[in-house]
C-alpha positions in Angstrom: -17.2 -46.0 -0.1 -20.8 -47.0 -0.3 -20.9 -47.3 3.5 -19.6 -43.7 3.9 -22.2 -42.4 1.4 -25.0 -44.0 3.4 -23.7 -42.6 6.7 -23.4 -39.1 5.0 -27.0 -39.3 3.8 -28.2 -40.4 7.2 -26.4 -37.6 8.9 -27.8 -35.0 6.4 -31.3 -36.4 6.9 -31.1 -36.1 10.7 -29.7 -32.6 10.4 -32.5 -31.6 8.1 -35.2 -33.1 10.3 -33.7 -31.2 13.3 -33.8 -27.9 11.4 -37.4 -28.4 10.4 -38.4 -29.2 14.0 -36.6 -26.1 15.2 -38.3 -23.9 12.7 -41.7 -25.4 13.5 -41.2 -24.5 17.2 -40.7 -20.9 16.2 -36.9 -20.8 16.6 -36.6 -19.4 13.1 -38.8 -16.5 12.2 -39.3 -14.8 8.9 -38.7 -11.0 9.1 -41.7 -10.3 7.0 -44.0 -12.1 9.5 -42.3 -10.5 12.5 -43.4 -7.0 11.5 -46.9 -7.9 12.7 -45.5 -7.6 16.3 -44.0 -4.1 15.7 -45.5 -1.4 17.8 -44.7 1.3 15.2 -45.9 0.8 11.6 -43.3 1.1 8.8 -45.0 4.2 7.4 -44.4 6.0 10.7 -40.8 4.9 10.8 -40.3 6.1 7.3 -41.8 9.5 8.1 -39.5 9.8 11.2 -36.4 8.9 9.2 -37.3 11.4 6.4 -37.8 14.2 8.9 -34.6 13.3 10.7 -32.5 13.4 7.5 -34.5 16.1 5.8 -35.1 14.0 2.6 -37.1 11.2 1.0 -36.9 7.5 1.7 -35.7 5.3 -1.1 -35.7 2.0 0.8 -37.0 0.6 4.1 -36.5 -2.7 5.8 -37.6 -4.3 9.1 -34.8 -6.3 10.6 -33.5 -7.9 13.8 -30.3 -6.2 15.0 -28.2 -5.9 18.1 -30.6 -3.2 19.3 -33.6 -5.5 18.7 -36.1 -5.1 15.9 -35.5 -1.9 13.9 -36.5 -0.2 10.7 -33.5 0.4 8.5 -34.4 3.4 6.2 -32.3 4.8 3.4 -33.0 8.5 3.0 -31.9 10.7 0.1 -31.2 14.3 1.0 -29.9 16.4 -1.9 -26.8 14.7 -3.1 -26.3 12.7 0.1 -27.7 9.3 1.3 -28.3 8.5 4.9 -28.9 5.2 6.6 -31.4 5.9 9.5 -32.3 3.2 12.0 -35.6 3.7 13.8 -36.6 1.7 16.9 -39.6 -0.5 16.0 -41.1 -0.2 19.5 -40.5 3.5 20.4 -40.4 5.1 16.9 -37.3 7.0 17.8 -34.1 7.4 15.7 -31.4 5.0 17.1 -28.7 6.0 14.6 -28.1 8.0 11.5 -25.0 7.9 9.3 -24.1 9.2 5.8 -23.8 6.3 3.4 -20.8 7.4 1.2 -21.0 4.2 -1.0 -24.4 2.7 -1.4 -24.3 -0.5 0.6 -27.2 -2.9 0.4 -27.8 -6.4 1.7 -26.3 -8.0 -1.4 -22.8 -7.2 -0.1 -21.6 -6.1 -3.5 -18.6 -3.8 -3.8 -20.4 -0.7 -5.0 -23.8 -0.1 -6.7 
């Protein structure tokens, strides 16, 4: 049993070292730091989303998606909530959908 514990610890140490090396080479990027590369500032993306949905933004995030880097803006318009995605390079609306149940990144059932 002791031998297997040592092998497990060695494997974990090697995996951790590989992860640190990968992150140091830029393979893992923090979303908050990536926003410095965005061509469109968050304030402009929020304004675009508010105008598109005719409401006020309640939340905005900068995230990497299938479409590339986008701003995900939640806009409240009257009694409705819209999720508006704005292209971080062009400043154009990629998609907009009504959010019937508030879904956030915590993946909870309902807020």
